C-alpha positions as CSV (number, residue, x, y, z in Angstrom):
1,M,-70.1,25.0,-38.2
2,L,-70.6,28.0,-35.9
3,K,-74.2,26.1,-35.0
4,K,-72.0,22.8,-33.8
5,F,-69.7,24.9,-31.9
6,V,-72.7,26.6,-30.0
7,K,-74.3,23.5,-29.3
8,F,-71.0,22.1,-28.1
9,L,-70.5,24.9,-25.9
10,L,-74.1,25.0,-24.5
11,V,-73.4,21.2,-23.4
12,I,-70.5,22.0,-22.0
13,I,-72.3,25.2,-19.7
14,L,-74.9,22.5,-19.0
15,V,-72.2,19.8,-17.8
16,L,-70.7,22.2,-15.6
17,A,-73.7,23.5,-14.0
18,I,-74.8,20.1,-13.2
19,Y,-71.8,19.3,-11.9
20,V,-71.6,22.7,-9.8
21,V,-75.3,22.2,-8.7
22,G,-74.2,18.4,-7.6
23,N,-71.3,19.5,-5.3
24,G,-73.9,21.6,-3.6
25,A,-76.6,19.9,-3.0
26,S,-73.3,17.2,-1.5
27,V,-72.2,20.1,0.7
28,Y,-75.8,21.0,1.8
29,L,-76.7,17.3,2.1
30,Y,-73.9,16.3,4.0
31,S,-74.2,19.1,6.9
32,Y,-77.0,16.8,8.4
33,I,-75.1,14.1,8.7
34,D,-73.8,13.6,12.6
35,E,-71.5,10.7,13.5
36,T,-70.8,12.1,17.3
37,R,-69.2,9.1,18.7
38,K,-66.8,8.1,21.6
39,A,-62.9,9.2,20.3
40,D,-59.9,9.6,21.1
41,V,-59.7,13.5,20.8
42,A,-61.8,16.4,19.2
43,V,-60.4,18.3,16.3
44,V,-61.7,21.9,16.2
45,L,-61.2,24.0,12.8
46,G,-59.8,27.2,13.4
47,A,-62.0,30.2,12.3
48,S,-60.1,33.4,13.1
49,V,-59.5,35.5,16.2
50,A,-59.4,39.4,16.7
51,Y,-58.1,41.5,19.4
52,N,-57.2,38.4,21.3
53,R,-60.4,37.1,21.6
54,V,-62.0,34.1,19.3
55,S,-64.2,35.1,16.9
56,A,-68.3,34.3,17.0
57,V,-67.7,31.3,14.8
58,Y,-64.9,29.7,16.5
59,R,-66.6,30.6,19.9
60,E,-69.4,28.1,18.7
61,R,-67.1,25.4,17.4
62,I,-65.4,25.5,20.9
63,N,-68.3,25.2,22.7
64,H,-69.5,22.4,20.9
65,A,-65.9,20.6,21.4
66,V,-66.2,21.7,25.2
67,D,-69.8,19.7,25.0
68,L,-68.3,16.9,23.6
69,Y,-65.5,17.0,26.6
70,E,-67.6,17.5,29.3
71,D,-70.3,14.6,28.1
72,G,-67.1,12.0,28.0
73,Y,-66.9,11.4,24.3
74,V,-63.7,12.8,24.1
75,S,-60.9,13.4,26.8
76,K,-58.7,15.6,24.7
77,L,-58.9,18.2,22.3
78,I,-56.6,19.8,19.5
79,L,-57.3,23.3,18.8
80,T,-56.1,24.7,15.4
81,G,-54.7,28.2,13.9
82,G,-51.5,29.8,13.1
83,K,-50.8,33.3,14.0
84,V,-51.8,36.1,11.7
85,E,-49.5,39.4,10.9
86,G,-49.5,41.7,13.6
87,Q,-51.2,39.1,16.2
88,E,-49.5,38.8,19.5
89,Y,-50.9,35.2,20.0
90,S,-52.1,32.4,17.7
91,D,-55.7,31.9,16.9
92,S,-55.0,28.3,18.9
93,E,-53.3,29.9,21.6
94,V,-56.4,32.3,22.3
95,A,-59.1,29.3,21.4
96,K,-56.9,27.3,24.5
97,S,-57.3,29.9,26.9
98,Y,-61.3,30.3,25.9
99,A,-61.6,26.2,26.2
100,I,-59.8,26.7,29.8
101,S,-62.0,28.9,30.8
102,K,-65.1,27.0,29.9
103,G,-63.5,24.2,32.3
104,V,-61.6,22.2,30.2
105,N,-58.4,21.1,31.9
106,K,-55.2,22.6,29.8
107,N,-53.5,19.5,30.1
108,D,-56.1,18.0,27.7
109,I,-55.8,20.5,25.0
110,L,-53.1,20.3,22.6
111,I,-52.4,22.9,19.8
112,E,-51.0,23.7,16.6
113,E,-49.7,27.1,15.6
114,S,-48.7,26.8,11.9
115,S,-51.8,26.6,9.9
116,K,-53.6,29.0,7.7
117,T,-56.2,26.8,5.8
118,T,-58.7,24.2,6.7
119,L,-56.1,21.6,4.8
120,E,-53.1,22.9,6.9
121,N,-55.5,22.8,10.2
122,L,-56.0,18.9,9.4
123,I,-52.5,18.0,8.3
124,Y,-50.9,19.5,11.7
125,A,-53.6,17.9,13.5
126,K,-52.9,14.3,12.3
127,K,-49.1,15.4,13.3
128,L,-50.3,16.0,16.7
129,M,-52.4,12.7,16.7
130,N,-49.4,10.8,15.9
131,E,-47.4,12.2,18.7
132,N,-49.8,11.8,21.1
133,N,-50.9,8.2,19.9
134,L,-54.4,9.2,19.4
135,K,-56.2,7.2,16.8
136,S,-59.6,8.5,16.0
137,A,-61.3,11.7,15.9
138,L,-64.1,13.6,16.1
139,I,-63.9,16.6,13.6
140,V,-65.7,20.0,14.6
141,S,-66.6,22.8,12.6
142,D,-69.9,24.3,11.0
143,A,-72.4,21.9,9.3
144,L,-71.9,23.3,5.7
145,H,-68.0,23.4,6.3
146,M,-67.8,19.6,7.1
147,R,-68.1,18.0,3.6
148,R,-64.9,19.6,2.3
149,A,-63.3,19.1,6.1
150,M,-64.2,15.2,6.4
151,L,-62.7,14.8,2.6
152,M,-59.4,16.3,3.9
153,A,-59.5,14.7,7.1
154,K,-59.8,11.1,5.5
155,D,-57.2,12.2,2.9
156,E,-54.8,13.0,5.2
157,G,-55.5,9.4,7.0
158,I,-57.1,10.3,10.3
159,D,-59.8,8.2,11.4
160,A,-62.4,10.9,11.2
161,Y,-65.9,11.3,12.7
162,S,-68.3,14.5,11.8
163,S,-69.4,16.4,15.0
164,P,-71.1,19.6,13.4
165,T,-72.0,22.6,15.9
166,K,-75.7,22.7,16.8
167,T,-75.4,26.1,16.7
168,S,-73.9,28.8,13.9
169,M,-73.6,32.3,13.7
170,F,-74.9,32.1,9.9
171,K,-78.0,32.9,11.0
172,T,-79.8,34.7,8.3
173,T,-80.7,33.0,4.9
174,K,-78.7,35.5,2.8
175,K,-75.3,34.5,5.5
176,R,-76.1,30.7,4.8
177,V,-76.6,30.9,1.1
178,E,-73.2,32.9,1.1
179,F,-71.5,30.4,2.8
180,L,-73.2,27.2,1.0
181,R,-71.9,28.9,-2.2
182,N,-68.4,29.3,-0.9
183,E,-68.1,25.8,0.3
184,T,-69.2,24.5,-3.0
185,V,-66.3,26.6,-4.5
186,E,-64.0,25.7,-1.9
187,Y,-65.1,21.9,-2.4
188,I,-64.8,21.9,-6.0
189,L,-61.2,23.4,-5.7
190,Y,-59.6,21.1,-3.3
191,K,-61.4,18.1,-5.7
192,C,-59.6,19.5,-8.7
193,Y,-56.3,19.9,-6.5
194,K,-56.6,16.2,-5.6
195,V,-56.6,15.4,-9.4
196,V,-53.9,17.7,-10.2
197,Q,-51.6,16.3,-7.4
198,H,-52.5,12.6,-8.6
199,F,-51.2,13.2,-11.8
200,T,-48.2,14.8,-10.9
201,D,-47.3,12.1,-8.4
202,I,-47.8,10.0,-11.3
203,N,-45.3,11.9,-13.5
204,V,-42.9,12.4,-11.2
């Protein structure tokens, strides 16, 4: 009986390991997908600010969105991110000031100030898109963030295309591995959340 249990346990561990590695590979391989094309708006996923300045990670995302704007791929930007406790301005307000300083017309920038997570970034971005009759979006974030972000965007009904940043502040191998690990976990957790939500909806 003990041997059977150990074998069963080993099989479960092996299946879980394969599942995790498979999802990690999916996150990694998706980071090379760039679907940049003409769209109505670029949705820039938030990455925090500090002392009323955009973080290095958020700055690279905004810079990429500004390039898309200047190159004529999009005519509007949606900047995302709410206000952290003790912070004078929301992340998106600070991001807007930075984008304006890079030459973007303030009338071409929309912001949402309620989100705290990637999923909320996209939920509120979709609301802004609906309110402003924007049909398609380039999703802008770090390459390793794109697999999860794109799945969420599609789930929220956004006609979305991946446009990862060309540069990243996750430069060292250690940082990239940590980012990949974290994104793999977040990606799996989101898929688990979807399953739970599905069965919850069925039982309502």
